[in-house]
C-alpha positions as a Markdown table, in Angstrom:
| # | Residue | x | y | z |
|---|---|---|---|---|
| 1 | Met | 88.1 | 114.2 | 100.1 |
| 2 | Ala | 86.9 | 116.2 | 97.1 |
| 3 | Gly | 87.9 | 119.8 | 96.5 |
| 4 | Gln | 91.6 | 119.4 | 96.9 |
| 5 | Gly | 92.5 | 120.1 | 93.3 |
| 6 | Asp | 93.2 | 117.8 | 90.3 |
| 7 | Val | 95.4 | 114.7 | 90.9 |
| 8 | Leu | 95.4 | 113.9 | 87.2 |
| 9 | Thr | 95.2 | 116.0 | 84.0 |
| 10 | Val | 95.1 | 114.5 | 80.6 |
| 11 | Arg | 95.5 | 117.1 | 77.7 |
| 12 | Asp | 95.0 | 116.5 | 74.0 |
| 13 | Leu | 96.1 | 112.9 | 74.2 |
| 14 | Val | 96.7 | 111.0 | 71.0 |
| 15 | Val | 97.5 | 107.3 | 71.0 |
| 16 | Arg | 98.2 | 105.2 | 67.9 |
| 17 | Tyr | 98.5 | 101.5 | 67.2 |
| 18 | Gly | 100.5 | 101.7 | 63.9 |
| 19 | Ala | 98.5 | 103.6 | 61.4 |
| 20 | Ile | 95.3 | 103.4 | 63.6 |
| 21 | Glu | 94.6 | 106.3 | 65.9 |
| 22 | Ala | 92.8 | 105.0 | 69.0 |
| 23 | Leu | 92.6 | 108.3 | 70.9 |
| 24 | His | 92.0 | 111.6 | 69.1 |
| 25 | Gly | 93.0 | 114.4 | 71.4 |
| 26 | Val | 91.3 | 113.3 | 74.7 |
| 27 | Thr | 91.3 | 115.8 | 77.5 |
| 28 | Leu | 90.0 | 115.0 | 81.0 |
| 29 | Arg | 90.6 | 115.8 | 84.7 |
| 30 | Val | 90.4 | 113.7 | 87.9 |
| 31 | Gly | 89.9 | 115.5 | 91.2 |
| 32 | Arg | 91.9 | 114.3 | 94.2 |
| 33 | Gly | 89.7 | 112.0 | 96.3 |
| 34 | Asp | 87.0 | 111.6 | 93.6 |
| 35 | Ile | 85.7 | 108.6 | 91.8 |
| 36 | Val | 85.6 | 109.4 | 88.1 |
| 37 | Cys | 84.1 | 107.0 | 85.6 |
| 38 | Leu | 84.7 | 106.4 | 81.9 |
| 39 | Ile | 81.8 | 104.8 | 80.0 |
| 40 | Gly | 81.5 | 103.9 | 76.3 |
| 41 | Ala | 81.0 | 101.1 | 73.9 |
| 42 | Asn | 83.7 | 98.5 | 73.1 |
| 43 | Gly | 86.5 | 100.0 | 71.1 |
| 44 | Ala | 85.8 | 103.5 | 72.3 |
| 45 | Gly | 89.4 | 103.8 | 73.7 |
| 46 | Lys | 88.7 | 103.4 | 77.4 |
| 47 | Thr | 91.3 | 100.7 | 78.0 |
| 48 | Thr | 93.8 | 102.4 | 75.8 |
| 49 | Leu | 93.4 | 105.6 | 77.9 |
| 50 | Leu | 94.1 | 103.7 | 81.2 |
| 51 | Arg | 97.1 | 101.9 | 79.6 |
| 52 | Ala | 98.5 | 105.3 | 78.5 |
| 53 | Ile | 98.1 | 106.8 | 82.0 |
| 54 | Ser | 99.9 | 103.8 | 83.6 |
| 55 | Gly | 102.7 | 103.8 | 81.1 |
| 56 | Leu | 101.8 | 100.5 | 79.3 |
| 57 | Thr | 101.0 | 102.1 | 76.0 |
| 58 | Pro | 103.1 | 104.8 | 74.3 |
| 59 | Val | 101.7 | 108.3 | 73.8 |
| 60 | Ala | 102.0 | 109.9 | 70.3 |
| 61 | Lys | 101.0 | 113.4 | 71.4 |
| 62 | Gly | 99.6 | 115.2 | 74.4 |
| 63 | Glu | 100.4 | 115.3 | 78.1 |
| 64 | Ile | 99.4 | 113.3 | 81.2 |
| 65 | Ala | 100.3 | 115.2 | 84.4 |
| 66 | Tyr | 100.0 | 113.6 | 87.8 |
| 67 | Gln | 100.1 | 115.6 | 91.0 |
| 68 | Ala | 101.3 | 113.1 | 93.6 |
| 69 | Gln | 101.4 | 113.8 | 97.3 |
| 70 | Arg | 105.1 | 114.0 | 97.9 |
| 71 | His | 106.7 | 111.8 | 100.4 |
| 72 | Lys | 110.3 | 111.0 | 101.4 |
| 73 | Gly | 112.1 | 108.5 | 99.2 |
| 74 | Asn | 109.8 | 108.8 | 96.2 |
| 75 | Glu | 112.3 | 108.8 | 93.4 |
| 76 | Ala | 109.7 | 108.9 | 90.7 |
| 77 | Leu | 108.7 | 112.5 | 91.6 |
| 78 | Arg | 112.0 | 114.0 | 90.5 |
| 79 | Glu | 111.1 | 114.1 | 86.8 |
| 80 | Gly | 108.1 | 116.5 | 86.4 |
| 81 | Thr | 106.4 | 118.8 | 84.0 |
| 82 | Gly | 107.8 | 122.0 | 85.4 |
| 83 | Asn | 104.9 | 122.7 | 87.6 |
| 84 | Gly | 105.6 | 120.1 | 90.3 |
| 85 | Ala | 103.6 | 117.4 | 88.5 |
| 86 | Leu | 105.0 | 114.1 | 87.2 |
| 87 | Ala | 104.7 | 113.7 | 83.4 |
| 88 | Leu | 103.4 | 110.2 | 83.1 |
| 89 | His | 103.6 | 110.3 | 79.3 |
| 90 | Arg | 107.4 | 110.2 | 79.6 |
| 91 | Thr | 107.7 | 108.1 | 82.7 |
| 92 | Pro | 108.4 | 104.3 | 82.8 |
| 93 | Ala | 105.5 | 102.2 | 84.1 |
| 94 | His | 107.4 | 101.0 | 87.2 |
| 95 | Arg | 108.1 | 104.6 | 88.3 |
| 96 | Ile | 104.5 | 105.5 | 87.8 |
| 97 | Val | 103.6 | 102.7 | 90.3 |
| 98 | Ala | 106.2 | 104.0 | 92.6 |
| 99 | Ala | 104.7 | 107.5 | 92.4 |
| 100 | Gly | 101.3 | 106.2 | 93.6 |
| 101 | Val | 99.3 | 105.1 | 90.5 |
| 102 | Ser | 98.2 | 101.4 | 90.4 |
| 103 | His | 96.4 | 99.8 | 87.5 |
| 104 | Val | 94.0 | 96.8 | 87.8 |
| 105 | Pro | 93.7 | 95.7 | 84.1 |
| 106 | Glu | 90.8 | 94.3 | 82.3 |
| 107 | Gly | 90.9 | 90.5 | 82.8 |
| 108 | Arg | 92.5 | 91.0 | 86.2 |
| 109 | Gly | 96.1 | 90.1 | 85.1 |
| 110 | Ile | 96.8 | 87.9 | 88.1 |
| 111 | Phe | 99.8 | 85.5 | 88.0 |
| 112 | Ala | 97.8 | 82.2 | 87.8 |
| 113 | Gly | 100.7 | 79.9 | 88.5 |
| 114 | Met | 101.7 | 81.7 | 91.7 |
| 115 | Ser | 100.0 | 81.6 | 95.1 |
| 116 | Val | 97.6 | 84.3 | 96.3 |
| 117 | Glu | 100.3 | 85.3 | 98.9 |
| 118 | Glu | 103.0 | 85.6 | 96.2 |
| 119 | Asn | 100.6 | 87.8 | 94.1 |
| 120 | Leu | 100.2 | 90.1 | 97.0 |
| 121 | Glu | 103.9 | 90.2 | 97.7 |
| 122 | Leu | 104.5 | 91.3 | 94.1 |
| 123 | Gly | 102.2 | 94.2 | 94.6 |
| 124 | Ala | 104.6 | 95.5 | 97.3 |
| 125 | Tyr | 107.7 | 94.8 | 95.3 |
| 126 | Leu | 108.9 | 98.4 | 94.9 |
| 127 | Arg | 108.2 | 99.3 | 98.5 |
| 128 | Arg | 111.0 | 99.8 | 101.2 |
| 129 | Asp | 108.8 | 101.1 | 104.1 |
| 130 | Asp | 107.6 | 99.6 | 107.3 |
| 131 | Phe | 103.9 | 99.5 | 106.5 |
| 132 | Ile | 103.6 | 96.5 | 104.2 |
| 133 | Asp | 102.1 | 94.3 | 106.9 |
| 134 | Asp | 99.6 | 97.0 | 107.7 |
| 135 | Asp | 98.5 | 97.0 | 104.1 |
| 136 | Arg | 98.2 | 93.2 | 104.0 |
| 137 | Ala | 95.9 | 93.4 | 107.0 |
| 138 | Arg | 93.9 | 96.1 | 105.2 |
| 139 | Val | 93.5 | 93.9 | 102.1 |
| 140 | Phe | 92.3 | 91.0 | 104.4 |
| 141 | Thr | 89.8 | 93.3 | 106.0 |
| 142 | Leu | 88.4 | 94.3 | 102.6 |
| 143 | Phe | 88.6 | 90.8 | 101.2 |
| 144 | Pro | 88.4 | 88.1 | 103.9 |
| 145 | Arg | 88.3 | 85.4 | 101.3 |
| 146 | Ile | 91.8 | 86.3 | 100.2 |
| 147 | Arg | 93.2 | 85.5 | 103.7 |
| 148 | Glu | 91.5 | 82.1 | 103.6 |
| 149 | Arg | 93.2 | 81.3 | 100.3 |
| 150 | Leu | 96.7 | 82.6 | 100.8 |
| 151 | Lys | 98.5 | 79.4 | 99.9 |
| 152 | Gln | 96.1 | 78.5 | 97.1 |
| 153 | Ser | 97.2 | 78.9 | 93.4 |
| 154 | Ala | 95.7 | 82.1 | 92.1 |
| 155 | Gly | 94.6 | 80.4 | 88.9 |
| 156 | Thr | 92.2 | 78.1 | 90.9 |
| 157 | Leu | 90.2 | 81.1 | 92.4 |
| 158 | Ser | 86.7 | 81.9 | 91.2 |
| 159 | Gly | 86.3 | 84.9 | 89.0 |
| 160 | Gly | 85.1 | 87.1 | 91.9 |
| 161 | Glu | 88.0 | 86.0 | 94.0 |
| 162 | Gln | 90.5 | 86.7 | 91.2 |
| 163 | Gln | 89.1 | 90.2 | 91.0 |
| 164 | Met | 89.4 | 90.7 | 94.7 |
| 165 | Leu | 93.0 | 89.5 | 94.5 |
| 166 | Ala | 93.8 | 91.9 | 91.6 |
| 167 | Ile | 92.5 | 94.8 | 93.5 |
| 168 | Gly | 94.2 | 93.7 | 96.7 |
| 169 | Arg | 97.5 | 93.3 | 94.8 |
| 170 | Ala | 97.2 | 96.9 | 93.5 |
| 171 | Leu | 96.5 | 98.2 | 97.0 |
| 172 | Met | 99.7 | 96.6 | 98.2 |
| 173 | Ser | 101.6 | 99.3 | 96.4 |
| 174 | Arg | 99.8 | 101.8 | 98.7 |
| 175 | Pro | 98.4 | 103.8 | 95.7 |
| 176 | Gln | 97.2 | 107.4 | 95.9 |
| 177 | Met | 95.2 | 106.7 | 92.7 |
| 178 | Leu | 93.7 | 103.5 | 91.4 |
| 179 | Leu | 92.9 | 102.7 | 87.8 |
| 180 | Leu | 90.2 | 100.1 | 87.5 |
| 181 | Asp | 89.4 | 98.5 | 84.1 |
| 182 | Glu | 86.1 | 96.6 | 84.0 |
| 183 | Pro | 86.1 | 95.3 | 87.6 |
| 184 | Ser | 82.6 | 93.8 | 87.3 |
| 185 | Leu | 83.3 | 92.0 | 84.0 |
| 186 | Gly | 82.0 | 88.4 | 84.2 |
| 187 | Leu | 80.8 | 88.6 | 87.8 |
| 188 | Ala | 77.4 | 87.6 | 89.2 |
| 189 | Pro | 75.2 | 90.5 | 90.2 |
| 190 | Met | 75.7 | 89.9 | 93.9 |
| 191 | Leu | 79.5 | 90.0 | 93.5 |
| 192 | Val | 79.2 | 93.1 | 91.3 |
| 193 | Glu | 77.5 | 94.9 | 94.2 |
| 194 | Gln | 80.2 | 93.7 | 96.6 |
| 195 | Ile | 83.0 | 94.9 | 94.3 |
| 196 | Phe | 81.4 | 98.3 | 93.9 |
| 197 | Ala | 80.8 | 98.7 | 97.6 |
| 198 | Thr | 84.5 | 97.9 | 98.2 |
| 199 | Ile | 85.5 | 100.5 | 95.6 |
| 200 | Gln | 83.5 | 103.1 | 97.5 |
| 201 | Arg | 85.1 | 102.0 | 100.7 |
| 202 | Ile | 88.6 | 102.3 | 99.2 |
| 203 | Asn | 87.8 | 105.7 | 97.9 |
| 204 | Gln | 86.4 | 106.8 | 101.3 |
| 205 | Glu | 89.8 | 105.8 | 102.8 |
| 206 | Gly | 91.4 | 108.5 | 100.6 |
| 207 | Val | 92.3 | 106.7 | 97.3 |
| 208 | Thr | 91.3 | 108.5 | 94.1 |
| 209 | Val | 89.6 | 106.2 | 91.5 |
| 210 | Leu | 89.5 | 106.3 | 87.8 |
| 211 | Leu | 87.0 | 103.7 | 86.8 |
| 212 | Val | 86.3 | 102.1 | 83.3 |
| 213 | Glu | 83.1 | 100.1 | 83.4 |
| 214 | Gln | 80.7 | 98.6 | 81.0 |
| 215 | Asn | 78.0 | 98.5 | 83.8 |
| 216 | Ala | 77.3 | 102.2 | 83.2 |
| 217 | Ser | 74.4 | 102.2 | 85.7 |
| 218 | Met | 76.6 | 101.1 | 88.6 |
| 219 | Ala | 79.5 | 103.3 | 87.5 |
| 220 | Leu | 77.4 | 106.4 | 87.4 |
| 221 | Gln | 75.9 | 105.6 | 90.8 |
| 222 | Val | 79.3 | 105.6 | 92.6 |
| 223 | Ala | 81.1 | 108.3 | 90.5 |
| 224 | Lys | 81.2 | 112.0 | 91.2 |
| 225 | Tyr | 82.1 | 112.9 | 87.6 |
| 226 | Ala | 81.8 | 111.0 | 84.3 |
| 227 | Tyr | 83.2 | 111.0 | 80.8 |
| 228 | Val | 81.6 | 109.3 | 77.8 |
| 229 | Leu | 84.1 | 108.1 | 75.2 |
| 230 | Glu | 83.0 | 107.5 | 71.6 |
| 231 | Thr | 85.4 | 106.3 | 68.9 |
| 232 | Gly | 88.4 | 107.8 | 70.8 |
| 233 | Arg | 86.9 | 111.1 | 71.7 |
| 234 | Val | 85.2 | 112.6 | 74.7 |
| 235 | Ala | 81.6 | 112.9 | 73.5 |
| 236 | Leu | 80.1 | 114.0 | 76.8 |
| 237 | Glu | 81.2 | 114.9 | 80.3 |
| 238 | Gly | 79.7 | 116.3 | 83.5 |
| 239 | Pro | 78.7 | 115.4 | 87.0 |
| 240 | Ala | 77.7 | 111.7 | 87.1 |
| 241 | Arg | 74.1 | 112.4 | 88.0 |
| 242 | Glu | 73.7 | 114.8 | 85.1 |
| 243 | Val | 75.3 | 112.3 | 82.6 |
| 244 | Ala | 73.0 | 109.6 | 84.0 |
| 245 | Gly | 70.1 | 111.8 | 83.1 |
| 246 | Asn | 71.2 | 112.5 | 79.6 |
| 247 | Asp | 68.7 | 111.1 | 77.1 |
| 248 | Gln | 71.4 | 109.7 | 74.8 |
| 249 | Val | 73.2 | 108.0 | 77.6 |
| 250 | Arg | 70.0 | 106.5 | 79.0 |
| 251 | Lys | 69.2 | 105.0 | 75.6 |
| 252 | Ala | 72.7 | 103.9 | 74.6 |
| 253 | Tyr | 74.2 | 102.7 | 78.0 |
| 254 | Leu | 71.5 | 102.4 | 80.5 |
| 255 | Gly | 69.0 | 100.4 | 78.4 |
| 256 | Glu | 66.2 | 102.9 | 78.9 |
| 257 | Glu | 63.8 | 104.2 | 76.2 |
């Protein structure tokens, strides 16, 4: 799916929390059909960047341009940047979802008091097409455990099952681009491998992925391109294999000497 142009372009992005500047002019690009990863220490600005892209955190300066694949009835695409792209930095979060960008937040963000089935239904809340049942079936194929627990309260699921539900709920909006924030957080190694295998499968089916992940080794294995954030700035970028071979990255994030 690579080589079809950039689906997302972030230019000179500044985000502030009061007097604290969390992102200092971040610029990055995500190619359509690629997996791009963001690695960095806690507090580097990774989560803030994803929240800015998905419309959950206001942008002080800069631009976020999203090149959606247009389809009939997509009202969100009417407000662009002048070059056919949707300006996410001035678009409400619900319209960003409608345009094809889904965000799986750190901590999963499931509705614990609702059933698994109700969580999935909320993922498709904005849709008015005839393919919702098809996408439910797709989620069940990716995550068979979810089908087995449809009537169960989401809050009673294990950590791994909650992560499966969070990703499945995001897929119910039929995204063109998936933002994943720490999908392996708190999971056993076997489940981490399963989640990453599923991310690759979702990508192979045509969904672009922007991945924030503390497990830098796994992230760099599945990604095509990588960015390293340090204190709100891009400190390093390049093809994931090259970034994985960088001496500083190996020492700081891969635990190698």
